[in-house]
VEXRO-938879 format. One line per 8 residues: number of its first residue (from 1); for each residue x negated, y, z of N, C-alpha, C. Coordinates in Angstrom, 1 decimal. Each point is the difference from the previous one (the first is absolute). Example, Ala and Ser with C-alpha at 12.3 -4.5 7.8 and 13.67 -1.06 7.14 Angstrom:
BEGIN
1 = -13.2/-5.7/7.8/0.9/1.2/0.0/-0.9/1.2/0.0 ~ 0.4/1.1/-0.7/-0.9/1.1/0.0/0.8/1.1/0.8
end
This chain:
BEGIN
1 = -70.4/114.3/125.9/0.7/-0.1/-1.3/0.3/-1.4/-0.1 ~ 1.8/-0.5/0.0/0.3/-0.7/-0.2/-0.3/-1.0/-1.5 ~ -0.4/-1.3/0.1/0.1/-0.9/-1.4/-1.7/0.5/-0.5 ~ -0.2/-0.7/-1.4/-1.4/0.5/-0.5/-0.5/1.2/-0.5 ~ -1.2/0.2/0.0/-0.4/1.4/-0.7/0.3/0.0/-1.3 ~ -0.6/-1.3/-0.7/0.4/0.1/-1.3/0.8/-1.3/-0.5 ~ 0.9/0.3/-0.7/0.8/-1.2/-0.6/0.5/-0.1/-1.7 ~ -0.6/-1.1/-0.6/0.4/0.1/-0.8/1.0/-1.0/-0.5
9 = 0.7/-0.1/-0.6/1.5/-0.5/-0.6/0.2/-0.3/-1.3 ~ -0.5/-1.0/-0.7/0.0/-0.7/-1.5/-0.5/1.1/-0.8 ~ -1.1/0.6/0.3/-1.1/0.7/-0.8/-0.3/-0.3/-1.4 ~ 0.2/0.4/-1.0/-0.3/-0.1/-1.3/-0.7/1.1/-0.8 ~ -1.3/-0.3/-0.5/-0.3/1.2/-0.8/-0.1/-0.4/-1.7 ~ 0.7/0.3/-0.8/-0.1/-0.8/-1.4/-0.8/1.0/-0.7 ~ -0.9/-0.4/-1.3/-0.6/0.9/-1.0/0.7/-0.7/-0.9 ~ 0.7/0.7/-0.7/0.5/-0.8/-1.4/0.7/-1.3/0.5
17 = -0.4/-1.3/-0.8/0.3/-1.3/0.5/-0.7/-0.8/1.1 ~ -0.8/1.0/0.4/-1.1/-0.7/0.9/0.6/0.5/1.5 ~ 0.1/-0.9/1.0/0.6/0.2/1.4/-1.6/0.0/0.7 ~ -0.8/0.9/0.3/-1.1/0.3/0.7/0.3/-0.4/1.5 ~ 1.3/0.4/0.4/0.3/0.0/1.7/1.3/-1.1/-0.3 ~ 0.5/-1.1/0.3/0.9/-0.5/0.1/0.7/-0.5/1.0 ~ 1.2/0.7/0.8/1.0/-0.3/0.7/-0.8/-0.4/1.4 ~ -0.7/1.1/0.5/-0.8/0.0/1.1/1.0/0.3/1.5
25 = -0.1/-0.7/0.7/0.4/0.6/1.2/-0.7/-0.5/1.4 ~ -0.5/1.4/0.6/-1.1/-0.2/0.9/0.4/0.8/0.9 ~ -0.2/-0.4/1.3/0.0/1.2/1.4/-1.2/0.2/1.1 ~ -0.5/1.3/-0.2/-1.0/-0.1/0.8/-0.1/1.1/1.1 ~ -0.4/-0.8/1.2/0.8/0.5/1.2/-1.0/1.1/0.5 ~ 0.2/1.1/0.6/-0.8/0.9/0.6/-1.4/-0.7/0.7 ~ -1.1/0.4/-0.3/-1.2/-0.3/0.6/-0.7/-1.4/-0.2 ~ 0.4/-0.3/-1.3/-0.5/-1.5/-0.4/-0.9/0.6/-0.7
33 = -1.4/-0.9/-0.5/-0.5/-0.1/-1.2/0.6/-1.1/-0.6 ~ -0.1/0.1/-1.5/0.8/-0.6/-1.2/-1.3/-0.5/-0.7 ~ -0.6/-1.0/-0.6/-0.4/-0.3/-1.2/1.1/-0.3/-1.1 ~ -0.6/0.7/-1.3/0.8/-0.4/-1.2/-1.2/-0.9/-0.9 ~ 0.3/-1.2/-0.6/-0.7/-0.7/-0.2/0.2/-0.4/-1.5 ~ -0.7/-0.5/-0.8/0.7/-0.9/-1.3/-1.2/0.3/-1.3 ~ 0.2/-0.6/-0.7/-0.7/0.0/-1.2/0.1/1.3/-0.5 ~ -1.4/0.2/-1.2/0.2/1.1/-1.0/1.3/0.1/-0.6
41 = 0.8/1.5/-0.1/1.2/-0.1/-0.9/1.1/-0.7/1.0 ~ -0.4/-0.3/1.4/1.5/-0.4/0.2/0.9/1.1/0.5 ~ -0.2/1.4/0.1/0.6/0.8/0.1/0.0/0.9/1.5 ~ -1.5/-0.5/0.3/0.2/0.6/1.5/-0.1/1.8/-0.3 ~ -1.0/0.7/-0.4/-0.2/1.3/0.0/1.2/0.6/-0.7 ~ 0.8/-0.6/-1.0/1.3/0.3/-0.7/1.2/0.1/1.0 ~ 0.1/-1.0/1.4/0.8/0.0/0.9/-0.4/1.7/0.7 ~ -1.3/0.4/0.4/-0.3/0.8/0.7/0.3/1.2/-0.8
49 = 0.0/0.3/-1.3/0.3/1.0/-0.9/1.4/0.2/0.2 ~ 1.0/-1.1/0.1/1.5/-0.2/0.2/0.1/1.0/1.4 ~ -0.5/-0.7/1.0/0.2/0.2/1.4/-0.1/2.0/0.3 ~ -1.4/0.3/-1.0/-0.5/1.2/0.5/0.7/0.9/-1.3 ~ 1.2/-0.2/-0.8/0.5/0.7/-1.1/-0.6/0.2/-1.1 ~ -1.4/-0.6/-0.3/-0.7/0.0/-0.8/0.9/-0.3/-1.7 ~ 0.5/-1.2/0.4/0.8/-0.5/-0.9/1.3/-0.4/0.6 ~ 1.3/0.3/-0.5/1.0/-0.2/0.4/0.6/-1.3/0.1
57 = 0.4/-0.5/1.2/0.8/-1.3/-0.2/1.3/-0.1/-1.3 ~ -0.4/-1.2/-0.7/1.0/-0.1/-1.0/1.6/-0.7/0.5 ~ -0.5/-0.5/1.5/1.4/-0.7/0.6/-0.6/-0.1/1.2 ~ 1.1/0.0/1.0/-0.3/-0.5/1.6/-0.2/1.5/0.7 ~ -0.3/-0.1/1.4/-0.1/1.1/0.8/-0.9/-0.2/1.0 ~ -0.6/1.5/0.5/-1.4/-0.1/0.8/0.8/1.2/0.8 ~ -0.4/-0.7/1.5/0.2/0.6/1.2/-1.2/0.4/1.0 ~ 0.3/1.5/0.2/-1.7/0.3/0.7/0.8/0.4/1.5
65 = -0.3/-0.6/1.0/0.3/0.9/1.2/1.7/0.4/-0.1 ~ 0.7/-1.2/-0.6/1.4/-0.2/0.1/0.7/0.9/-1.3 ~ -1.4/0.7/-0.7/0.9/1.0/-0.7/-0.1/-0.4/-2.0 ~ 0.7/-0.2/-0.6/0.0/-0.2/-1.4/-1.1/1.0/-0.5 ~ -1.0/-0.3/-0.5/-0.7/0.3/-0.9/-0.2/-0.7/-1.4 ~ 0.7/-0.4/-0.3/-0.3/-1.1/-1.4/0.0/1.1/-1.0 ~ 0.2/1.1/-0.3/-0.3/0.8/-1.1/-0.5/1.4/0.3 ~ -0.9/0.0/1.3/-0.6/1.1/0.3/-1.3/0.0/-1.0
73 = -0.4/1.4/-0.2/-1.2/0.3/-0.7/-1.2/-0.1/1.1 ~ -1.3/-0.4/-0.8/-1.3/-0.2/1.1/-0.2/0.6/0.8 ~ 0.3/1.5/0.0/-0.1/1.1/0.8/0.7/-0.2/1.2 ~ 1.2/-0.2/-0.4/1.2/0.1/1.0/-0.4/-1.2/0.7 ~ -0.7/-1.4/-0.3/0.1/-1.2/0.9/-1.0/0.4/0.8 ~ -1.3/0.8/-0.6/-0.7/0.3/0.8/-0.2/0.8/1.4 ~ 1.0/0.9/-0.3/0.4/1.2/1.0/1.0/-0.9/1.3 ~ 0.5/-1.1/-0.7/0.5/-0.6/0.9/-0.6/-1.0/0.9
81 = -1.5/-0.1/-0.2/-0.5/-1.0/0.9/-1.0/-1.3/-0.7 ~ 0.2/-0.2/-1.4/-0.6/-0.5/-0.8/-1.2/0.1/-0.7 ~ -1.0/-0.5/0.2/-1.2/0.5/-0.6/-0.8/-1.2/-0.8 ~ -1.2/0.4/-0.4/-0.6/-1.5/-0.9/-1.4/0.6/-0.6 ~ -0.4/-1.1/-0.2/-1.6/0.2/-0.5/0.1/-0.9/-1.5 ~ -1.1/0.3/-0.7/0.1/-0.5/-1.2/-1.3/-1.2/-0.7 ~ 0.6/-0.5/-0.5/-1.2/-1.3/-0.5/-1.1/1.0/-0.5 ~ 0.1/0.6/-1.0/-1.2/0.9/-0.6/0.0/1.1/0.7
89 = -0.9/0.4/0.6/-0.4/1.1/1.0/-0.2/1.4/-1.0 ~ 0.9/0.9/0.0/-0.1/1.2/-0.7/-0.1/1.1/0.9 ~ -0.9/0.6/0.6/0.4/1.3/0.7/-0.5/1.2/-1.1 ~ 0.6/1.0/1.1/-0.5/1.2/-1.4/-1.1/0.4/0.3 ~ -0.9/-0.5/-1.4/-1.6/0.3/0.1/-0.1/1.3/0.1 ~ 0.6/1.0/-0.5/-0.3/1.3/0.3/-0.1/0.7/1.2 ~ 0.4/-0.8/1.2/0.6/0.4/1.0/-0.6/-0.6/1.1 ~ -0.4/1.0/1.0/-0.8/-0.8/1.2/1.0/-1.0/0.9
97 = -0.9/-1.0/0.4/0.7/-1.0/1.0/1.0/0.3/1.0 ~ 0.1/1.1/0.7/0.6/1.0/0.7/1.4/0.3/-0.7 ~ -0.4/0.8/-1.3/1.1/0.4/-0.6/1.0/-0.9/-0.6 ~ -0.7/-1.6/-0.3/1.1/-0.9/-0.5/0.8/-0.4/1.1 ~ -0.3/-0.2/1.3/0.9/-0.2/0.9/1.0/0.9/0.5 ~ -0.5/1.5/0.1/0.9/0.9/0.1/0.9/0.2/-1.0 ~ -0.4/-0.4/-1.1/1.3/0.0/-1.2/0.9/-0.9/0.7 ~ -0.2/-1.4/0.5/0.9/-1.0/0.2/0.7/0.5/1.1
105 = -0.7/0.8/1.0/1.0/0.7/1.1/0.8/0.7/-0.3 ~ -0.3/0.9/-0.8/1.2/1.1/-0.4/1.1/-0.5/-0.9 ~ -0.2/-1.0/-1.1/0.7/-0.7/-0.7/1.2/-0.9/0.7 ~ -0.5/-0.8/0.7/0.9/-0.8/0.9/0.1/0.1/1.5 ~ -1.3/0.9/0.3/0.2/-0.3/1.8/0.5/1.3/0.7 ~ 0.6/1.0/-1.0/0.8/1.3/0.4/-1.2/0.8/0.9 ~ -1.2/0.0/-0.5/-1.0/1.1/0.3/0.0/0.9/-0.5 ~ -0.2/1.1/0.5/-0.2/1.2/-0.6/-1.2/0.5/-0.5
113 = -0.3/0.4/-1.0/-0.9/0.5/-0.9/-1.0/0.8/1.0 ~ -1.1/-0.3/-0.3/-1.3/0.7/0.9/-0.5/-0.9/1.3 ~ -0.2/0.9/1.2/-0.9/-0.9/1.1/0.6/-1.1/0.3 ~ 1.6/-0.1/0.0/0.6/-1.1/0.7/-0.1/-1.2/-1.3 ~ -0.1/0.0/-1.1/-0.4/-1.1/-0.7/-1.2/0.0/0.2 ~ -0.9/0.7/0.0/-1.5/-0.2/0.1/-0.4/-1.0/1.3 ~ 0.6/0.8/0.8/-0.1/-0.7/1.8/0.4/-1.6/-0.2 ~ 1.3/0.1/-0.4/0.2/-1.6/0.1/-0.6/-1.1/-1.1
121 = -0.5/0.9/-1.0/-0.6/-1.1/-1.0/-1.6/-0.1/0.3 ~ -0.5/1.1/1.0/-1.1/-0.8/0.8/0.0/-1.2/0.9 ~ 1.1/0.2/0.9/0.5/-1.2/0.8/0.1/-0.9/-0.9 ~ 0.6/-0.7/-1.0/0.2/-1.1/-0.7/-1.2/-0.4/-0.4 ~ -0.8/1.1/-0.4/-1.5/-0.6/-0.5/-0.7/-0.4/1.0 ~ 0.1/0.6/1.2/-0.8/-0.6/1.2/0.1/-1.5/0.3 ~ 1.5/0.0/-0.1/0.3/-1.2/0.2/-0.1/-1.4/-0.8 ~ 0.0/0.4/-1.3/-0.8/-1.2/-1.2/-1.3/0.1/0.2
129 = -0.6/0.9/0.6/-1.5/0.1/-0.2/-0.6/0.6/-1.0 ~ 0.5/1.0/-0.2/-0.6/0.9/-1.3/0.0/1.3/0.5 ~ 0.0/0.2/1.3/-0.1/1.6/0.5/-1.0/0.6/-0.7 ~ -0.9/-0.2/0.3/-1.6/0.3/-0.5/0.3/0.2/-1.3 ~ 0.9/-0.6/-1.0/-0.1/0.4/-1.4/1.3/1.1/-0.7 ~ 0.2/0.3/1.1/1.5/1.0/-0.2/-0.6/1.1/-1.2 ~ -1.0/0.7/0.0/-0.1/1.0/-0.8/-0.9/-0.3/-1.4 ~ -0.2/-1.3/-0.1/-0.5/-0.5/-1.6/1.0/-0.2/-0.7
137 = -0.4/-0.3/-1.5/0.6/0.1/-1.0/0.6/-1.5/0.2 ~ 1.6/-0.3/-0.3/0.4/-1.3/0.0/-0.9/-1.0/-1.1 ~ -0.2/0.4/-1.1/-0.9/-0.4/-1.0/-1.3/-0.6/0.5 ~ -0.4/0.6/1.1/-1.1/-0.8/0.3/0.1/-1.0/1.1 ~ 0.8/-0.5/0.4/0.3/-1.1/0.7/-0.3/-1.3/-0.6 ~ -0.5/-1.0/0.9/0.1/-1.6/-0.6/1.3/-0.2/0.2 ~ -0.1/-1.5/-1.0/1.6/-0.6/-0.1/0.4/-0.2/1.5 ~ -0.7/-0.1/1.1/0.4/-0.4/1.6/0.4/1.1/0.4
145 = -0.6/0.7/-0.4/0.3/1.7/0.4/1.5/0.4/-0.4 ~ 0.1/-0.2/-1.2/1.2/0.2/-0.6/1.1/-0.6/0.2 ~ 0.2/-1.2/0.4/0.9/-0.7/0.7/0.2/0.4/1.5 ~ -0.9/0.7/0.8/0.4/0.3/1.1/0.7/1.1/0.1 ~ -0.3/1.1/-1.4/0.5/0.9/-0.1/1.6/0.0/-0.4 ~ 0.3/-1.2/-0.6/1.5/-0.4/-0.5/0.8/-0.2/1.2 ~ -0.9/-0.7/1.2/0.8/0.0/1.4/0.2/1.8/0.6 ~ -0.8/0.3/-0.1/0.1/1.8/1.0/0.9/0.3/-0.9
153 = 0.4/-0.1/-1.4/1.1/0.6/-0.5/1.3/-0.5/-0.1 ~ 0.1/-1.3/0.5/1.0/-0.4/0.2/0.3/0.1/1.1 ~ -0.7/0.2/1.4/0.1/0.3/1.2/0.7/1.5/0.4 ~ -0.7/0.9/-1.1/0.5/1.2/0.0/1.4/0.3/-0.5 ~ 0.8/-1.0/-0.5/1.0/0.0/-0.4/1.1/-0.2/0.9 ~ -0.5/-0.6/1.4/0.7/-0.3/1.3/1.1/-1.2/-0.2 ~ -1.0/-1.0/-0.5/0.9/-1.2/-0.4/0.9/-1.0/0.9 ~ 1.0/-0.2/-0.1/0.6/-0.8/0.9/-0.3/-1.3/-0.8
161 = -0.4/0.0/-1.4/0.1/-1.4/-0.7/-1.2/0.1/-0.6 ~ -1.3/-0.9/0.0/-0.8/0.5/-0.9/0.0/-0.7/-0.9 ~ -0.4/-0.2/-1.2/-0.1/-1.4/-1.3/-1.4/0.4/-0.4 ~ -0.8/-1.6/0.1/-1.5/0.2/-0.5/0.1/-0.8/-1.1 ~ -0.6/0.6/-1.2/0.1/-0.7/-1.2/-1.5/-0.5/-0.2 ~ -0.4/-1.0/0.4/-1.4/-0.7/-0.6/-1.4/1.2/1.0 ~ 0.3/0.3/1.2/-0.9/0.8/0.7/-1.4/-0.7/-0.2 ~ -0.4/-1.1/0.0/-1.3/-0.7/0.1/-0.4/-0.5/-1.0
169 = 0.5/0.4/-1.3/-0.5/-0.6/-1.6/-1.2/0.9/-0.2 ~ -1.2/-0.6/-0.2/-1.1/0.3/-0.2/-0.9/0.2/0.9 ~ 0.0/-0.1/1.3/-0.3/0.2/1.3/-1.0/-1.3/0.2 ~ -0.9/0.4/0.6/-0.8/-1.5/0.8/0.3/-0.3/1.5 ~ -0.7/-1.3/0.3/0.5/-0.4/1.1/0.3/1.0/1.2 ~ -1.2/0.7/-0.1/0.1/0.9/1.6/1.1/1.0/-0.3 ~ 0.3/0.7/-1.3/0.8/1.1/0.1/1.3/-0.6/0.0 ~ 0.3/-1.3/-0.3/1.1/-0.4/-0.2/0.6/-0.3/1.6
177 = -1.3/-0.5/1.1/0.2/0.2/1.5/0.0/1.1/0.6 ~ -0.1/1.2/-0.8/0.2/1.0/0.5/1.2/0.8/-0.1 ~ 0.6/-0.7/-1.2/0.9/0.5/-0.3/1.4/-0.8/0.5 ~ -0.4/-1.1/0.5/1.0/-0.7/0.5/0.4/0.8/1.5 ~ -0.9/0.3/0.8/-0.3/0.6/1.0/0.9/1.3/0.5 ~ -0.2/0.5/-1.3/1.0/1.6/-0.4/1.3/-0.7/-0.2 ~ 0.0/-0.8/-0.8/1.6/-0.3/0.1/0.9/-0.4/1.1 ~ -0.8/-0.3/0.9/0.5/-0.5/1.5/0.0/1.2/0.7
185 = -0.9/1.0/0.0/0.1/1.1/0.9/1.0/0.6/-0.8 ~ 0.2/0.0/-1.2/1.7/0.7/-0.5/0.9/-0.5/0.6 ~ 0.3/-1.1/-0.2/1.2/-1.2/0.6/-0.1/0.3/1.4 ~ -1.0/0.4/0.5/0.1/0.1/1.7/0.4/1.4/0.0 ~ 0.6/1.0/-0.9/0.4/1.1/0.6/1.6/-0.3/-0.3 ~ 0.3/-1.2/-0.6/1.5/-0.2/-0.1/0.5/0.3/-1.0 ~ -0.9/0.0/-1.4/0.2/0.1/-1.4/0.4/-1.4/-0.5 ~ 0.9/0.0/-0.4/0.5/-1.3/-0.9/-0.7/-0.2/-1.4
193 = -0.9/-1.2/-0.3/-0.4/0.1/-1.0/0.1/-1.3/-0.8 ~ 0.3/-0.1/-1.3/-0.3/-1.2/-1.1/-1.0/0.4/-0.8 ~ -0.9/-0.9/-0.2/-1.1/-0.2/-0.7/0.2/-0.9/-1.0 ~ -0.5/0.4/-1.1/-0.1/-1.0/-1.3/-1.7/-0.5/0.2 ~ -0.1/-1.3/-0.3/-1.1/0.0/0.7/-0.5/-1.6/-1.1 ~ -1.2/-0.1/-0.3/-0.7/-1.5/-0.7/-0.7/-0.6/1.0 ~ -0.8/0.9/0.9/-0.7/-0.8/1.0/0.7/-0.7/0.9 ~ 0.2/-1.3/0.4/0.7/-0.8/0.7/-0.7/0.1/1.5
201 = -1.3/0.4/0.0/-0.5/0.2/1.2/0.7/1.3/0.8 ~ 0.4/1.0/-1.0/0.5/1.0/0.5/1.3/-0.2/0.6 ~ 1.0/-0.5/-1.1/1.3/-0.3/0.4/-0.2/-1.0/1.3 ~ -0.4/-0.9/0.1/0.2/-1.0/1.2/-0.5/0.6/1.2 ~ -1.0/0.8/0.1/-0.5/0.8/1.1/0.7/1.0/0.5 ~ 1.0/0.9/-1.0/0.7/1.2/0.2/1.4/0.0/0.1 ~ 0.6/-0.9/-0.8/1.5/-0.2/-0.3/0.5/-0.8/1.3 ~ 1.3/0.4/0.4/0.7/-0.9/0.8/1.0/-0.6/-0.8
209 = 0.3/0.4/-1.3/0.9/-0.9/-0.6/-0.5/0.6/-2.1 ~ 0.3/-1.1/-0.9/-0.3/0.0/-1.3/0.7/-0.1/-0.8 ~ 0.3/1.0/-1.3/0.9/-0.3/-0.6/-0.4/-0.5/-1.3 ~ 0.5/-0.8/-1.0/-0.8/-0.4/-0.8/0.7/0.0/-1.4 ~ -0.5/1.0/-1.2/0.7/0.1/-1.2/-0.5/-0.9/-0.8 ~ 0.6/-0.5/-1.1/-0.2/-0.6/-1.1/1.0/0.2/-1.5 ~ -0.5/0.4/-0.7/0.7/0.4/-1.2/1.0/1.1/0.4 ~ 0.0/0.7/0.7/1.0/0.8/0.7/0.7/-0.3/1.3
217 = 0.0/-1.4/0.0/1.2/-0.4/0.6/-0.9/-0.4/1.9 ~ 0.7/0.4/1.1/-0.3/-0.4/1.1/-0.1/-1.3/0.0 ~ -0.8/-0.9/0.2/0.1/-1.3/-0.3/-0.3/-0.7/2.0 ~ -0.7/1.2/0.8/-0.2/-0.8/1.4/-0.3/1.6/0.6 ~ 0.3/-0.2/1.4/-0.1/0.9/1.1/-0.3/-1.0/1.4 ~ -0.7/0.6/0.9/0.0/-0.6/1.0/-1.3/0.2/0.9 ~ -0.1/-0.5/1.5/-1.4/-0.2/0.5/-1.4/-0.5/-1.1 ~ -0.8/0.9/-0.2/-1.4/-0.4/-0.5/-0.3/-1.9/-0.2
225 = 0.0/-0.6/1.2/-0.5/-1.0/0.1/1.2/-0.9/-0.7 ~ 1.1/0.3/0.0/1.0/-0.9/-0.9/-0.1/0.3/-1.2 ~ -0.2/1.5/-0.7/-0.3/0.0/-1.0/-0.9/-0.6/-1.0 ~ -1.5/0.3/0.6/-0.7/-0.9/-0.6/0.3/-1.6/-0.3 ~ 1.1/-0.5/1.0/0.1/-1.3/-0.2/1.4/-0.4/-1.0 ~ 0.2/1.2/-0.6/1.4/-0.5/-0.5/-0.4/-0.5/-1.4 ~ 0.5/-0.6/-0.5/0.0/-0.7/-1.4/-0.2/0.7/-1.2 ~ 1.2/1.2/0.2/0.0/1.0/-1.2/-0.6/0.9/0.3
233 = -0.8/0.1/0.8/-0.7/1.2/-0.1/-1.6/-0.7/-0.3 ~ -0.4/-1.1/0.3/-1.1/-0.3/-0.5/0.1/-0.7/-1.2 ~ 1.2/-0.2/-0.6/-0.2/-0.2/-1.7/-0.1/1.1/-0.7 ~ 0.8/1.1/0.6/0.0/1.5/-0.6/-1.0/0.4/-0.1 ~ -0.6/0.3/1.3/-1.3/1.2/0.2/-1.2/-0.7/0.8 ~ 0.0/-1.1/0.8/-1.3/0.0/1.1/-0.5/-1.1/-0.6 ~ 0.6/-1.1/-1.0/-0.9/-1.0/-0.3/-0.1/-1.1/1.3 ~ -0.2/-1.4/-0.9/0.2/-1.1/1.2/-1.6/0.3/0.8
241 = -1.0/0.4/-0.8/-1.3/0.1/0.5/-0.3/0.7/1.3 ~ 0.9/1.3/0.1/0.5/0.7/0.7/0.2/-0.8/1.4 ~ 1.3/-0.4/-0.2/0.6/-0.7/0.7/-0.7/-1.0/0.8 ~ -0.8/-0.8/-0.8/-0.6/-1.0/0.6/-0.9/0.4/0.9 ~ -0.7/1.1/-0.5/-1.2/0.7/0.9/0.3/0.6/1.6 ~ 1.4/0.6/-0.2/0.7/0.4/1.2/0.2/-1.5/1.1 ~ 0.7/-0.7/-1.1/0.3/-1.2/1.0/-1.2/-0.7/1.0 ~ -1.4/0.1/-0.9/-0.9/-0.6/0.6/-0.6/0.8/1.3
249 = 0.0/1.3/-0.3/-0.2/0.8/1.1/1.3/0.0/1.0 ~ 0.7/-0.9/0.0/1.0/0.4/1.3/0.8/1.0/0.0 ~ 0.6/0.1/-1.6/0.8/1.1/-0.3/-0.6/1.3/0.1
end
């Protein structure tokens, strides 16, 4: 494919008089892992919602794999290869872990109902480390396991682009490290990843590029070490104490 996998040009999302996302222009090459950071209320999740069709853009253009997807519905975006996870994890509690993943496979992955969907779901569950929990009710999973279930559901949609929204929120240090390893494994399969993340440890170790939103505007983008030294990012998000700590540690 020639050109970027995802390309946003002047994307704006307005709710009444509030511009939650304002004139964002962004290019995401295939195979890249990009971190999306910014203060609470910066517009990060809204931007993901616009990309996936949950909220239509008020202005601007979104292109994916060369196609204009600005006006697509969420299910249409999903079937073109855009999958996402949610910050608040809400699996179907009355269904088994396996059934949750099979439903995603049938919804967007083009897998037939029955044995095909079940077989694929088990493969994804083994990949994320939930193979032994396939037949348990999703409501019985711990938070860390529910996060892994989100990964499995996303993979069942056969994504070219996977949008991760705060997948490490609420996890302890060991669980975060395990999630990091899983994200790297997914990227190793050739899936392009855009991750919303507050933990700078995660962003700096995982991402080749960082995009920073503030008050809905894109204020900086670039390599991680350049971003953490950017005065606009320090003032808007990181704070001088963090920047000073990074400098004293040699970057």
